[in-house]
N, C-alpha and C positions, 0 to 999 in steps of 0.2 A: 509453518510454523517455520519462525526465525527469532532466536531467543527467549524473551520470555512474549513474544506478540502472535497473532493470529492476523492471519491477512485473509480477504475476502474480494472478490471480485463478483459484481454482478450485472443484471440486468440496465442498474440506474446509471451505468456506462464508468464508475467509480469502483476504486481499489480501496478500502478500510482495512485499519490495522487496532486491533484490539487490544486491550489489555488482559492476556489470561487472569491474573489473579483477582484485577476488580471487575473484569467482564466489561467493560465502559471501550467504546472508540474514542482515539485517543489522535486519529488522525484520520484524513481522505483524502484518496489523491485523485487527479481528474486532469480528463487527457484522450480520453477515448472519445468516438463520436457514435459507439454503438456499445452494445454489454460486455463485459468484460466476461471471456469465458476458460481463459489460463491462465495459471501463477506460476513462475519455478524462478530459483533464484540459482545465481553463475555468480562468481569471482567478484562479490559485495557490492552485487548489484539484484536489485528483484525485477522481473521482467513477466512484462503483461501483454496478452494478446485478447485481440478482441474480434466480432463480429463486424468491425470499420474494416480487416485486412490489414491492423497495422500492431508493431509490436513496440510496445515503450519497454525500452531501458530506466530504471529510476538507481538513483546512485542512495546508496543502503547508508553512508555515512551523511550527505546532505537531508533524506530520511526523519535519521537520527538529530540533526539539529534542529526542524523544526518542531518535532517531538519534543526535547527537553523547551526551545524557545517559549515553547505554548503551556506546559508545566510551571517555567518561571513569572510568566505572565497570569497565572490562576492566585 
């Protein structure tokens, strides 16, 4: 959990971001080639690990921008 959002990773190779209040998916991050096995937060970054043997560092400021842009388009 980060701020008012829940993050989940799964066998579909994505990291999903959920709004806790509405329980709706608000963003989906793609980049792994296999199932996502772990998530961690450090220094304003989201780190995702996968069975593909890679760790991806996602910038939380960039994720916030993407979420805001989608909200504005609705």
